[in-house]
LOTI-168963 format. One record per residue (C-alpha): residue in three letters; residue number from 0; x, y, z. Coordinates in nm, 2 decimals. Each point is the difference from the previous one (the first is absolute). Example, Ala and Ser with C-alpha at 12.3 -4.5 7.8 and 13.67 -1.06 7.14 Angstrom:
- r / k / X / Y / Z
- ALA / 0 / 1.23 / -0.45 / 0.78
- SER / 1 / 0.14 / 0.34 / -0.07
//
This chain:
- r / k / X / Y / Z
- MET / 0 / 6.57 / 3.48 / -3.30
- LEU / 1 / -0.34 / -0.16 / -0.04
- LYS / 2 / 0.14 / -0.35 / 0.02
- ARG / 3 / 0.20 / 0.09 / 0.32
- LEU / 4 / -0.30 / 0.16 / 0.15
- LEU / 5 / -0.21 / -0.31 / -0.07
- TYR / 6 / 0.25 / -0.21 / 0.18
- SER / 7 / 0.06 / 0.23 / 0.30
- SER / 8 / -0.37 / 0.05 / 0.05
- VAL / 9 / -0.04 / -0.35 / 0.12
- CYS / 10 / 0.21 / 0.07 / 0.31
- VAL / 11 / -0.17 / 0.34 / 0.04
- LEU / 12 / -0.34 / -0.18 / 0.01
- LEU / 13 / 0.12 / -0.23 / 0.27
- LEU / 14 / 0.08 / 0.30 / 0.22
- PHE / 15 / -0.38 / 0.02 / 0.05
- VAL / 16 / -0.03 / -0.36 / 0.12
- PRO / 17 / 0.11 / -0.17 / 0.32
- THR / 18 / 0.32 / -0.16 / -0.14
- SER / 19 / 0.30 / 0.22 / -0.07
- CYS / 20 / 0.16 / 0.00 / -0.35
- ASP / 21 / 0.35 / 0.02 / 0.17
- ASN / 22 / -0.07 / -0.31 / 0.20
- TRP / 23 / -0.09 / -0.19 / -0.31
- LEU / 24 / 0.33 / 0.10 / -0.16
- ASP / 25 / 0.18 / -0.12 / 0.30
- LEU / 26 / -0.16 / -0.34 / -0.03
- GLN / 27 / 0.08 / -0.08 / -0.37
- PRO / 28 / 0.07 / 0.15 / -0.34
- GLN / 29 / -0.27 / 0.22 / -0.16
- ASP / 30 / -0.12 / -0.26 / -0.25
- GLY / 31 / -0.30 / -0.19 / 0.13
- ILE / 32 / -0.04 / 0.21 / 0.32
- THR / 33 / -0.34 / 0.15 / -0.08
- LYS / 34 / -0.17 / -0.33 / -0.08
- ASP / 35 / 0.18 / -0.23 / 0.25
- LYS / 36 / 0.01 / 0.21 / 0.31
- PHE / 37 / -0.30 / 0.23 / 0.00
- TRP / 38 / -0.31 / -0.13 / -0.17
- LYS / 39 / -0.11 / -0.24 / 0.27
- THR / 40 / -0.31 / 0.14 / 0.18
- LYS / 41 / -0.31 / 0.20 / -0.07
- GLU / 42 / 0.13 / 0.27 / 0.23
- GLN / 43 / 0.30 / 0.05 / -0.22
- VAL / 44 / -0.22 / 0.04 / -0.31
- GLN / 45 / -0.21 / 0.26 / 0.19
- ALA / 46 / 0.32 / 0.18 / 0.10
- ALA / 47 / 0.13 / -0.01 / -0.35
- MET / 48 / -0.32 / 0.16 / -0.13
- THR / 49 / 0.02 / 0.25 / 0.28
- GLY / 50 / 0.34 / 0.08 / -0.13
- VAL / 51 / -0.14 / 0.07 / -0.35
- TYR / 52 / -0.23 / 0.26 / 0.15
- ALA / 53 / 0.27 / 0.15 / 0.22
- SER / 54 / 0.22 / 0.04 / -0.31
- MET / 55 / -0.27 / 0.22 / -0.16
- LEU / 56 / 0.04 / 0.24 / 0.30
- ALA / 57 / 0.38 / -0.01 / 0.01
- PRO / 58 / 0.18 / 0.34 / -0.01
- SER / 59 / 0.22 / 0.13 / -0.27
- SER / 60 / 0.35 / -0.16 / -0.01
- SER / 61 / 0.31 / -0.04 / -0.21
- ILE / 62 / 0.22 / -0.28 / -0.13
- VAL / 63 / 0.38 / 0.01 / -0.04
- PHE / 64 / 0.14 / -0.20 / -0.30
- ASN / 65 / 0.35 / 0.04 / -0.13
- ASN / 66 / 0.05 / 0.30 / 0.24
- VAL / 67 / -0.29 / 0.18 / -0.16
- THR / 68 / -0.30 / 0.10 / 0.22
- THR / 69 / -0.33 / -0.03 / -0.17
- PRO / 70 / -0.30 / 0.17 / 0.18
- SER / 71 / -0.34 / -0.15 / -0.01
- ASN / 72 / -0.33 / 0.16 / 0.10
- SER / 73 / -0.24 / -0.19 / 0.21
- LEU / 74 / -0.29 / -0.17 / -0.18
- VAL / 75 / -0.25 / 0.27 / 0.11
- LEU / 76 / 0.22 / 0.29 / -0.10
- SER / 77 / 0.05 / -0.16 / -0.34
- LEU / 78 / -0.38 / -0.04 / -0.03
- PHE / 79 / -0.05 / 0.36 / 0.07
- LEU / 80 / 0.28 / 0.14 / -0.22
- TRP / 81 / -0.07 / -0.23 / -0.29
- GLY / 82 / -0.37 / 0.08 / 0.01
- GLU / 83 / 0.02 / 0.38 / 0.05
- LEU / 84 / 0.33 / 0.15 / -0.12
- ARG / 85 / -0.08 / -0.03 / -0.37
- ALA / 86 / -0.36 / 0.12 / 0.04
- ASP / 87 / -0.14 / 0.34 / 0.06
- MET / 88 / -0.10 / 0.03 / 0.37
- LEU / 89 / 0.34 / 0.08 / 0.16
- THR / 90 / 0.22 / 0.31 / -0.01
- THR / 91 / 0.36 / 0.04 / 0.12
- THR / 92 / 0.15 / 0.19 / 0.30
- PHE / 93 / 0.35 / 0.12 / 0.07
- THR / 94 / 0.07 / -0.34 / 0.17
- THR / 95 / -0.12 / -0.22 / -0.29
- ARG / 96 / 0.28 / -0.24 / -0.09
- ALA / 97 / 0.18 / 0.01 / -0.33
- GLU / 98 / -0.11 / -0.35 / -0.10
- GLU / 99 / -0.36 / 0.10 / 0.07
- LEU / 100 / 0.03 / 0.32 / -0.20
- ASP / 101 / 0.14 / -0.19 / -0.29
- ILE / 102 / -0.30 / -0.23 / -0.02
- MET / 103 / -0.25 / 0.28 / 0.04
- ASN / 104 / 0.18 / 0.20 / -0.27
- VAL / 105 / 0.00 / -0.31 / -0.23
- ASN / 106 / 0.38 / -0.02 / 0.01
- ILE / 107 / 0.03 / -0.36 / 0.10
- LEU / 108 / 0.33 / -0.19 / -0.01
- ALA / 109 / 0.09 / -0.36 / 0.08
- SER / 110 / 0.22 / 0.13 / 0.28
- ASN / 111 / -0.31 / 0.13 / 0.19
- GLY / 112 / -0.03 / -0.20 / 0.32
- ILE / 113 / -0.38 / 0.04 / 0.01
- THR / 114 / -0.01 / -0.26 / -0.29
- ASN / 115 / 0.16 / -0.26 / 0.24
- TRP / 116 / -0.25 / -0.29 / 0.01
- ARG / 117 / 0.18 / -0.18 / 0.28
- PRO / 118 / -0.28 / -0.02 / 0.26
- PHE / 119 / -0.24 / -0.14 / -0.25
- TYR / 120 / 0.22 / -0.29 / -0.10
- GLN / 121 / 0.09 / -0.07 / 0.37
- ILE / 122 / -0.37 / -0.03 / 0.08
- ILE / 123 / -0.05 / -0.22 / -0.31
- ASN / 124 / 0.27 / -0.23 / 0.11
- TYR / 125 / -0.15 / -0.02 / 0.35
- CYS / 126 / -0.33 / -0.10 / -0.16
- ASN / 127 / 0.18 / -0.26 / -0.22
- THR / 128 / 0.16 / -0.15 / 0.30
- VAL / 129 / -0.34 / -0.06 / 0.17
- ILE / 130 / -0.15 / -0.14 / -0.32
- ASP / 131 / 0.30 / -0.23 / -0.06
- PHE / 132 / 0.06 / -0.13 / 0.36
- ALA / 133 / -0.32 / 0.02 / 0.20
- PRO / 134 / -0.16 / -0.31 / -0.17
- SER / 135 / 0.28 / -0.22 / 0.15
- VAL / 136 / -0.13 / 0.08 / 0.35
- LEU / 137 / -0.30 / -0.22 / -0.06
- GLU / 138 / 0.23 / -0.30 / 0.02
- ASN / 139 / 0.17 / 0.12 / 0.32
- ASP / 140 / -0.28 / 0.15 / 0.20
- LYS / 141 / -0.32 / -0.21 / 0.01
- THR / 142 / -0.19 / 0.29 / 0.16
- PHE / 143 / 0.06 / 0.21 / -0.31
- THR / 144 / -0.30 / -0.03 / -0.23
- GLN / 145 / -0.03 / 0.03 / -0.37
- GLU / 146 / -0.25 / 0.28 / 0.04
- ALA / 147 / 0.25 / 0.20 / 0.21
- LEU / 148 / 0.27 / -0.06 / -0.25
- ASN / 149 / -0.22 / 0.11 / -0.29
- GLY / 150 / -0.08 / 0.32 / 0.19
- TYR / 151 / 0.36 / 0.09 / 0.05
- VAL / 152 / 0.09 / -0.08 / -0.36
- ALA / 153 / -0.29 / 0.21 / -0.12
- GLU / 154 / 0.13 / 0.30 / 0.21
- ALA / 155 / 0.35 / -0.04 / -0.14
- LYS / 156 / -0.12 / -0.03 / -0.36
- THR / 157 / -0.22 / 0.31 / 0.04
- ILE / 158 / 0.28 / 0.21 / 0.14
- ARG / 159 / 0.23 / -0.12 / -0.27
- ALA / 160 / -0.26 / 0.10 / -0.26
- LEU / 161 / -0.03 / 0.34 / 0.16
- MET / 162 / 0.37 / 0.06 / -0.01
- TYR / 163 / 0.02 / -0.11 / -0.37
- PHE / 164 / -0.30 / 0.22 / -0.09
- TYR / 165 / 0.19 / 0.30 / 0.13
- LEU / 166 / 0.32 / -0.10 / -0.18
- ALA / 167 / -0.18 / -0.07 / -0.33
- ARG / 168 / -0.18 / 0.34 / 0.01
- THR / 169 / 0.31 / 0.18 / 0.10
- PHE / 170 / 0.27 / -0.16 / -0.22
- GLY / 171 / -0.19 / -0.18 / -0.27
- ASP / 172 / 0.21 / -0.32 / -0.06
- VAL / 173 / 0.15 / -0.14 / 0.32
- PRO / 174 / 0.17 / -0.33 / 0.11
- LEU / 175 / -0.26 / -0.26 / 0.11
- LYS / 176 / 0.14 / -0.21 / 0.29
- LEU / 177 / -0.24 / -0.27 / 0.12
- LYS / 178 / 0.24 / -0.22 / 0.20
- SER / 179 / 0.17 / 0.10 / 0.32
- THR / 180 / 0.38 / 0.05 / 0.01
- SER / 181 / 0.11 / -0.20 / 0.30
- THR / 182 / 0.32 / -0.19 / -0.10
- ASP / 183 / 0.32 / 0.10 / -0.17
- GLU / 184 / -0.09 / -0.19 / -0.31
- GLU / 185 / -0.32 / 0.19 / -0.04
- ILE / 186 / 0.17 / 0.34 / -0.04
- GLN / 187 / -0.04 / 0.10 / -0.36
- GLN / 188 / -0.02 / 0.30 / -0.23
- ILE / 189 / -0.35 / 0.05 / -0.12
- PRO / 190 / -0.12 / 0.17 / -0.33
- LYS / 191 / -0.31 / 0.20 / -0.03
- ASN / 192 / -0.34 / -0.13 / -0.08
- THR / 193 / -0.25 / 0.20 / -0.20
- GLN / 194 / -0.26 / 0.20 / 0.18
- ALA / 195 / -0.26 / -0.23 / -0.16
- GLU / 196 / 0.17 / -0.31 / 0.15
- VAL / 197 / 0.02 / 0.16 / 0.34
- LEU / 198 / -0.37 / 0.10 / -0.01
- GLU / 199 / -0.09 / -0.35 / -0.11
- GLN / 200 / 0.18 / -0.14 / 0.30
- ILE / 201 / -0.17 / 0.25 / 0.23
- VAL / 202 / -0.34 / -0.11 / -0.12
- LYS / 203 / 0.10 / -0.37 / 0.05
- ASP / 204 / 0.12 / 0.06 / 0.35
- LEU / 205 / -0.32 / 0.19 / 0.09
- ASN / 206 / -0.23 / -0.27 / -0.15
- GLU / 207 / 0.18 / -0.26 / 0.20
- ALA / 208 / 0.00 / 0.20 / 0.32
- GLU / 209 / -0.37 / 0.11 / -0.01
- PRO / 210 / -0.17 / -0.32 / 0.11
- ASN / 211 / 0.25 / -0.06 / 0.28
- ALA / 212 / 0.04 / 0.35 / 0.14
- PRO / 213 / -0.19 / 0.04 / 0.34
- LEU / 214 / -0.31 / 0.20 / 0.01
- THR / 215 / 0.08 / 0.12 / 0.35
- TYR / 216 / 0.25 / -0.05 / 0.28
- GLY / 217 / -0.24 / 0.08 / 0.27
- ASN / 218 / 0.10 / 0.36 / 0.08
- ALA / 219 / 0.01 / 0.33 / -0.18
- ALA / 220 / 0.37 / 0.06 / 0.03
- SER / 221 / 0.09 / -0.33 / -0.17
- ASP / 222 / -0.28 / 0.03 / -0.26
- LYS / 223 / 0.14 / 0.34 / -0.11
- GLY / 224 / 0.37 / -0.07 / 0.05
- ARG / 225 / 0.01 / -0.35 / -0.16
- ILE / 226 / -0.10 / -0.14 / -0.34
- THR / 227 / -0.36 / -0.11 / -0.01
- ARG / 228 / -0.20 / -0.12 / -0.30
- TYR / 229 / -0.13 / 0.35 / -0.04
- THR / 230 / 0.36 / 0.13 / -0.04
- VAL / 231 / 0.04 / -0.26 / -0.28
- ASN / 232 / -0.32 / 0.13 / -0.17
- ALA / 233 / 0.11 / 0.36 / 0.04
- LEU / 234 / 0.34 / -0.07 / -0.17
- GLN / 235 / -0.18 / -0.21 / -0.27
- ALA / 236 / -0.22 / 0.30 / -0.08
- ASP / 237 / 0.30 / 0.23 / -0.02
- VAL / 238 / 0.20 / -0.23 / -0.22
- TYR / 239 / -0.29 / -0.06 / -0.24
- LEU / 240 / -0.06 / 0.37 / -0.04
- TRP / 241 / 0.37 / 0.04 / -0.09
- MET / 242 / -0.03 / -0.29 / -0.25
- GLU / 243 / -0.32 / 0.16 / -0.14
- LYS / 244 / -0.21 / -0.30 / 0.10
- TYR / 245 / -0.30 / 0.19 / 0.12
- ASN / 246 / -0.25 / -0.28 / 0.05
- GLU / 247 / 0.25 / -0.19 / 0.21
- SER / 248 / 0.07 / 0.31 / 0.21
- LEU / 249 / -0.36 / 0.06 / 0.05
- ALA / 250 / -0.05 / -0.36 / 0.12
- ALA / 251 / 0.28 / 0.03 / 0.25
- CYS / 252 / -0.14 / 0.33 / 0.14
- ASP / 253 / -0.35 / -0.16 / 0.04
- LYS / 254 / 0.14 / -0.28 / 0.21
- ILE / 255 / 0.11 / 0.26 / 0.26
- ILE / 256 / -0.31 / 0.21 / -0.03
- ARG / 257 / -0.24 / -0.30 / 0.04
- SER / 258 / 0.18 / -0.12 / 0.31
- ASN / 259 / -0.16 / 0.29 / 0.19
- ARG / 260 / 0.31 / 0.01 / 0.22
- PHE / 261 / 0.12 / 0.35 / -0.09
- GLY / 262 / -0.15 / 0.35 / -0.02
- LEU / 263 / 0.09 / 0.37 / -0.04
- ILE / 264 / 0.07 / 0.20 / 0.31
- GLU / 265 / -0.24 / 0.29 / -0.01
- GLY / 266 / 0.03 / 0.37 / 0.08
- THR / 267 / 0.25 / 0.16 / 0.23
- ARG / 268 / 0.11 / -0.33 / 0.14
- PHE / 269 / 0.17 / -0.09 / -0.33
- PHE / 270 / 0.35 / 0.14 / 0.06
- SER / 271 / 0.03 / -0.09 / 0.37
- THR / 272 / -0.14 / -0.35 / -0.05
- VAL / 273 / 0.18 / -0.11 / -0.32
- PHE / 274 / 0.33 / 0.18 / 0.03
- VAL / 275 / 0.06 / 0.08 / 0.37
- GLN / 276 / -0.16 / -0.30 / 0.17
- GLY / 277 / 0.05 / -0.25 / -0.29
- ASN / 278 / -0.14 / -0.35 / -0.05
- SER / 279 / -0.34 / 0.15 / -0.08
- ASN / 280 / -0.30 / -0.17 / -0.16
- GLU / 281 / 0.10 / 0.16 / -0.32
- SER / 282 / 0.35 / -0.16 / 0.00
- ILE / 283 / 0.07 / -0.32 / -0.20
- PHE / 284 / 0.38 / -0.02 / 0.04
- GLU / 285 / 0.24 / 0.25 / 0.17
- LEU / 286 / 0.35 / -0.01 / 0.12
- GLN / 287 / -0.02 / 0.06 / 0.37
- PHE / 288 / 0.25 / 0.23 / 0.18
- ASP / 289 / 0.03 / 0.08 / 0.37
- ARG / 290 / 0.23 / 0.17 / 0.24
- GLN / 291 / 0.24 / -0.30 / -0.02
- ARG / 292 / 0.00 / 0.02 / -0.38
- LEU / 293 / -0.04 / 0.35 / -0.13
- ASN / 294 / -0.09 / 0.07 / -0.36
- GLU / 295 / 0.31 / 0.22 / -0.10
- PHE / 296 / -0.22 / 0.28 / -0.13
- TYR / 297 / 0.11 / 0.26 / 0.25
- PRO / 298 / 0.29 / 0.13 / -0.21
- LEU / 299 / -0.22 / 0.02 / -0.31
- PHE / 300 / -0.29 / 0.19 / 0.14
- ALA / 301 / 0.10 / 0.16 / 0.33
- ASN / 302 / 0.20 / 0.32 / 0.04
- PRO / 303 / 0.23 / 0.04 / -0.18
- ARG / 304 / -0.21 / -0.20 / -0.24
- ARG / 305 / 0.13 / -0.13 / -0.33
- PHE / 306 / -0.34 / 0.02 / -0.18
- ASN / 307 / -0.31 / 0.21 / 0.00
- ALA / 308 / -0.32 / -0.05 / -0.18
- ASN / 309 / 0.00 / 0.16 / -0.35
- SER / 310 / -0.23 / 0.31 / -0.01
- TYR / 311 / -0.19 / -0.20 / -0.26
- VAL / 312 / -0.13 / -0.22 / 0.28
- MET / 313 / -0.20 / 0.26 / 0.18
- ASP / 314 / -0.07 / 0.22 / -0.30
- PHE / 315 / -0.14 / -0.27 / -0.24
- VAL / 316 / -0.01 / -0.34 / 0.17
- TYR / 317 / -0.21 / 0.10 / 0.30
- THR / 318 / -0.06 / 0.37 / -0.06
- GLN / 319 / -0.14 / 0.24 / 0.27
- ASP / 320 / -0.34 / 0.17 / 0.04
- PHE / 321 / 0.10 / 0.36 / 0.07
- THR / 322 / -0.36 / 0.10 / 0.07
- ASP / 323 / -0.05 / -0.27 / 0.28
- ASP / 324 / 0.31 / -0.13 / 0.18
- THR / 325 / -0.21 / -0.26 / 0.18
- LYS / 326 / -0.03 / -0.19 / -0.33
- LYS / 327 / 0.30 / -0.21 / -0.08
- ASP / 328 / 0.09 / -0.34 / -0.14
- LEU / 329 / 0.06 / -0.21 / 0.31
- ARG / 330 / 0.29 / -0.18 / -0.17
- GLY / 331 / 0.18 / 0.33 / -0.08
- PRO / 332 / 0.08 / 0.28 / 0.24
- GLU / 333 / 0.14 / -0.13 / 0.33
- ALA / 334 / -0.04 / -0.36 / -0.12
- ALA / 335 / 0.23 / -0.03 / -0.31
- VAL / 336 / 0.16 / 0.35 / 0.02
- ARG / 337 / 0.01 / 0.30 / 0.23
- ALA / 338 / -0.15 / 0.27 / -0.21
- THR / 339 / 0.19 / 0.29 / 0.15
- ASP / 340 / 0.35 / -0.12 / -0.09
- GLY / 341 / -0.02 / -0.31 / -0.21
- MET / 342 / 0.12 / -0.24 / 0.27
- ILE / 343 / -0.09 / -0.35 / -0.08
- TRP / 344 / -0.23 / -0.08 / 0.28
- LYS / 345 / -0.10 / -0.37 / -0.06
- TYR / 346 / 0.31 / -0.12 / 0.19
- THR / 347 / 0.08 / 0.30 / 0.22
- GLY / 348 / -0.33 / 0.10 / 0.15
- ILE / 349 / -0.19 / -0.14 / 0.30
- ASN / 350 / -0.30 / 0.22 / -0.04
- ALA / 351 / -0.09 / 0.32 / -0.18
- THR / 352 / 0.26 / 0.21 / 0.18
- GLN / 353 / 0.25 / -0.22 / 0.18
- THR / 354 / 0.31 / -0.16 / -0.16
- ARG / 355 / 0.18 / -0.32 / 0.10
- ALA / 356 / 0.31 / 0.00 / 0.21
- ILE / 357 / 0.28 / -0.21 / -0.15
- GLU / 358 / -0.08 / -0.29 / 0.23
- ASP / 359 / -0.36 / 0.01 / -0.13
- TYR / 360 / 0.09 / -0.07 / -0.37
- THR / 361 / -0.21 / -0.32 / 0.02
- ALA / 362 / -0.25 / 0.06 / -0.29
- HIS / 363 / -0.06 / -0.32 / -0.18
- TRP / 364 / 0.07 / -0.04 / -0.37
- MET / 365 / -0.32 / -0.07 / -0.19
- VAL / 366 / 0.04 / -0.26 / -0.27
- TYR / 367 / -0.37 / -0.05 / -0.07
- ARG / 368 / -0.31 / 0.14 / 0.15
- TYR / 369 / -0.37 / -0.03 / -0.09
- ALA / 370 / -0.01 / 0.33 / -0.18
- ASP / 371 / 0.26 / -0.14 / -0.24
- ILE / 372 / -0.22 / -0.30 / -0.07
- LEU / 373 / -0.30 / 0.22 / -0.08
- LEU / 374 / 0.20 / 0.23 / -0.23
- MET / 375 / 0.17 / -0.30 / -0.18
- LYS / 376 / -0.34 / -0.14 / -0.06
- ALA / 377 / -0.12 / 0.34 / -0.13
- GLU / 378 / 0.30 / 0.01 / -0.24
- ALA / 379 / -0.07 / -0.35 / -0.13
- LEU / 380 / -0.37 / 0.09 / -0.05
- ALA / 381 / 0.09 / 0.32 / -0.18
- LEU / 382 / 0.23 / -0.18 / -0.24
- LEU / 383 / -0.26 / -0.26 / -0.06
- ASN / 384 / -0.23 / 0.29 / -0.11
- ARG / 385 / -0.22 / -0.03 / 0.31
- GLY / 386 / 0.03 / 0.37 / 0.08
- PRO / 387 / -0.32 / 0.04 / 0.22
- GLU / 388 / 0.11 / -0.28 / 0.23
- ALA / 389 / 0.35 / 0.14 / 0.03
- LEU / 390 / -0.12 / 0.35 / 0.08
- SER / 391 / -0.23 / -0.13 / 0.26
- ILE / 392 / 0.30 / -0.14 / 0.19
- VAL / 393 / 0.19 / 0.32 / -0.04
- LYS / 394 / -0.30 / 0.19 / 0.15
- THR / 395 / 0.02 / -0.23 / 0.30
- ILE / 396 / 0.37 / 0.07 / 0.05
- ARG / 397 / -0.06 / 0.38 / -0.04
- THR / 398 / -0.30 / 0.01 / 0.23
- ARG / 399 / 0.20 / -0.17 / 0.28
- ALA / 400 / 0.27 / 0.26 / -0.04
- ASN / 401 / -0.22 / 0.31 / -0.04
- ALA / 402 / 0.18 / 0.07 / -0.32
- LEU / 403 / -0.05 / 0.35 / -0.13
- GLU / 404 / -0.23 / 0.06 / -0.30
- LEU / 405 / 0.29 / 0.19 / -0.16
- THR / 406 / 0.18 / -0.34 / -0.06
- ASN / 407 / -0.31 / -0.17 / -0.14
- GLU / 408 / 0.09 / -0.04 / -0.37
- ASN / 409 / -0.35 / -0.13 / -0.09
- PRO / 410 / 0.11 / -0.21 / -0.29
- ASP / 411 / -0.25 / -0.14 / -0.26
- PRO / 412 / -0.06 / -0.36 / 0.12
- SER / 413 / 0.04 / -0.12 / -0.36
- ASP / 414 / 0.34 / 0.16 / -0.05
- VAL / 415 / 0.24 / -0.27 / 0.11
- GLU / 416 / 0.31 / 0.22 / 0.01
- ALA / 417 / -0.17 / 0.28 / 0.19
- VAL / 418 / -0.13 / -0.24 / 0.27
- ALA / 419 / 0.35 / -0.16 / 0.02
- ASP / 420 / 0.16 / 0.34 / 0.04
- PHE / 421 / -0.24 / 0.09 / 0.28
- ILE / 422 / 0.09 / -0.32 / 0.18
- LEU / 423 / 0.37 / 0.08 / -0.04
- SER / 424 / -0.07 / 0.34 / 0.16
- GLU / 425 / -0.19 / -0.16 / 0.28
- ARG / 426 / 0.28 / -0.24 / 0.07
- ALA / 427 / 0.23 / 0.30 / 0.04
- ARG / 428 / -0.23 / 0.14 / 0.27
- GLU / 429 / -0.05 / -0.33 / 0.17
- PHE / 430 / 0.36 / -0.13 / 0.00
- ALA / 431 / 0.22 / 0.31 / 0.02
- PHE / 432 / 0.35 / -0.09 / 0.11
- GLU / 433 / -0.08 / -0.37 / 0.04
- GLY / 434 / 0.25 / -0.10 / -0.27
- LYS / 435 / -0.26 / -0.06 / -0.27
- ARG / 436 / 0.00 / 0.31 / -0.21
- TRP / 437 / 0.28 / -0.08 / -0.25
- TYR / 438 / -0.14 / -0.35 / -0.06
- ASP / 439 / -0.35 / 0.13 / -0.05
- LEU / 440 / 0.13 / 0.26 / -0.25
- LEU / 441 / 0.20 / -0.26 / -0.19
- ARG / 442 / -0.28 / -0.26 / 0.00
- HIS / 443 / -0.24 / 0.25 / -0.16
- SER / 444 / 0.26 / 0.14 / -0.24
- LYS / 445 / 0.11 / -0.34 / -0.14
- ARG / 446 / -0.35 / -0.13 / -0.04
- ASN / 447 / -0.08 / -0.12 / -0.36
- LYS / 448 / 0.36 / 0.03 / -0.11
- TYR / 449 / 0.06 / 0.35 / 0.15
- LYS / 450 / -0.32 / 0.14 / -0.14
- ARG / 451 / -0.01 / 0.24 / 0.29
- MET / 452 / 0.36 / 0.13 / -0.02
- ASP / 453 / -0.14 / 0.34 / 0.06
- ILE / 454 / -0.06 / -0.08 / 0.37
- MET / 455 / 0.38 / -0.06 / 0.04
- LEU / 456 / 0.10 / 0.31 / -0.18
- GLU / 457 / -0.24 / 0.22 / 0.18
- MET / 458 / 0.12 / -0.14 / 0.33
- VAL / 459 / 0.37 / 0.06 / -0.07
- ALA / 460 / -0.08 / 0.36 / -0.12
- ARG / 461 / -0.16 / 0.06 / 0.34
- ALA / 462 / 0.27 / -0.15 / 0.20
- ALA / 463 / 0.33 / 0.09 / -0.17
- PRO / 464 / 0.17 / 0.33 / 0.07
- PRO / 465 / -0.07 / 0.26 / -0.28
- ASP / 466 / 0.36 / -0.01 / -0.12
- ARG / 467 / -0.02 / -0.38 / -0.04
- GLN / 468 / -0.35 / -0.06 / -0.13
- GLN / 469 / 0.09 / -0.03 / -0.37
- SER / 470 / 0.29 / -0.24 / 0.08
- ALA / 471 / -0.22 / -0.21 / 0.23
- ILE / 472 / -0.29 / -0.01 / -0.25
- ALA / 473 / 0.24 / -0.11 / -0.28
- LYS / 474 / 0.13 / -0.28 / 0.22
- TYR / 475 / -0.34 / -0.12 / 0.11
- LYS / 476 / -0.11 / -0.04 / -0.37
- ASP / 477 / 0.23 / -0.30 / 0.00
- PHE / 478 / -0.20 / -0.28 / 0.17
- ASN / 479 / 0.31 / -0.16 / 0.13
- SER / 480 / 0.07 / 0.30 / 0.22
- HIS / 481 / -0.30 / -0.09 / 0.21
- TYR / 482 / 0.20 / -0.27 / 0.17
- LEU / 483 / 0.29 / 0.05 / 0.23
- PRO / 484 / 0.36 / -0.11 / -0.09
- ILE / 485 / 0.15 / -0.30 / 0.16
- TYR / 486 / 0.23 / 0.12 / 0.27
- GLN / 487 / 0.36 / 0.00 / -0.13
- TYR / 488 / 0.13 / -0.22 / 0.28
- GLU / 489 / -0.23 / -0.28 / -0.10
- LEU / 490 / 0.14 / 0.02 / -0.35
- GLN / 491 / 0.36 / -0.02 / 0.13
- THR / 492 / -0.07 / -0.30 / 0.21
- ASN / 493 / -0.23 / -0.19 / -0.23
- LYS / 494 / 0.13 / -0.02 / -0.35
- ASN / 495 / -0.32 / -0.16 / -0.12
- LEU / 496 / -0.20 / 0.32 / 0.06
- VAL / 497 / -0.05 / 0.24 / -0.29
- GLN / 498 / -0.08 / 0.37 / 0.07
- ASN / 499 / -0.35 / 0.12 / -0.09
- PRO / 500 / -0.01 / 0.14 / -0.35
- PHE / 501 / -0.05 / 0.37 / 0.08
- TYR / 502 / 0.32 / 0.01 / 0.21
- LYS / 503 / 0.24 / -0.19 / -0.22
//
């Protein structure tokens, strides 16, 4: 299916631009259409890049092939489910779907539709199309500048890198497709590349994008909703942490910090400014929804909701001060979660008491914000045995949030593992339900050849139902189980793909 999706995505991309794909097909055969009939003006390049962003907001869909309907979650639903289902901050309800239950219970099969990577490869092919064809516009439109072209290509390479980073962390080895599929001859079955090869390409893309990515587009909405150089740096920091290249991650974080363009939203304004209003000074890159394009979270978190917050979130992540109810972590009760019933509040709440109507499910999806940069820097410092500096950053984050003293682990600054564990705990408080928890746990667990496997095993013991804990722990002791299986439909339609080892 991957090869067919790569091909069909070219036409889908063109739905976002002034020329209709159907009209093109009326004019001449498919071969050569993309290059010969579209890439003529700078406005078309801009429209194609707008299409890339629009594809990141596209709703869930399905594809029919050989009379079989294959469902596909939207990008944002996949980002949430991939980042949270296997972690420890969600619990089920009577409406939780069977496929979601299977992943939460560590009973994952290749037939599980949540493992469908379709939206990621669609977006990758949209990016490849811009990278391949936008340069030809320089010859056709003399008002199109090299600087503008470089900026668009930098955006496309960064988004492509972001998609591959999610794929590599979720599946391990994945196909690496760097050329667009735009003609019949280009349809091909693609084997997997190793995770290391994919990460190497991500680093290459980001290094090429960095000098050309714009610093600003002149307004806050564009600066937060489009790729800037600071988005490139944020992704570099994240990738380098995953690769255990801590000096490089630290350098990328410092580029953002030293720009003086971002800051932490203080006090009670935090929830309303960052998550209700959106596009705040804390934001680096977020996917922007509105009433014309809702975020699809209503069936997950509204009544009857499919997920609640695990009791672990309020009991141990944030905790409560039962002697003084005015003291609370501003990121927790009525920000991340409604304390009274475990309702996930980050996407459903408007203020401390009011929930969103279905037409108000417009909360943006945070990809990177400034707190992430600070905590990534703290993590890099901790693992470079610079504990006092790391803990100073954590203190800044906790002070902003009025974090309760009960959650202050007070690690010895010279104890590298204790400081790193404290930062991991702080990331749980800061980024609850933002699709980061599983990747944080896996990154810390696999460090130094899985030196900290205890983190993974303690997590699954907290999250798995009592009757499944021993089975789940046994499975997670196999490192290969930490990556999802390749969706069975991909294996059926691409004979060059090989199933991930744990699921053979």
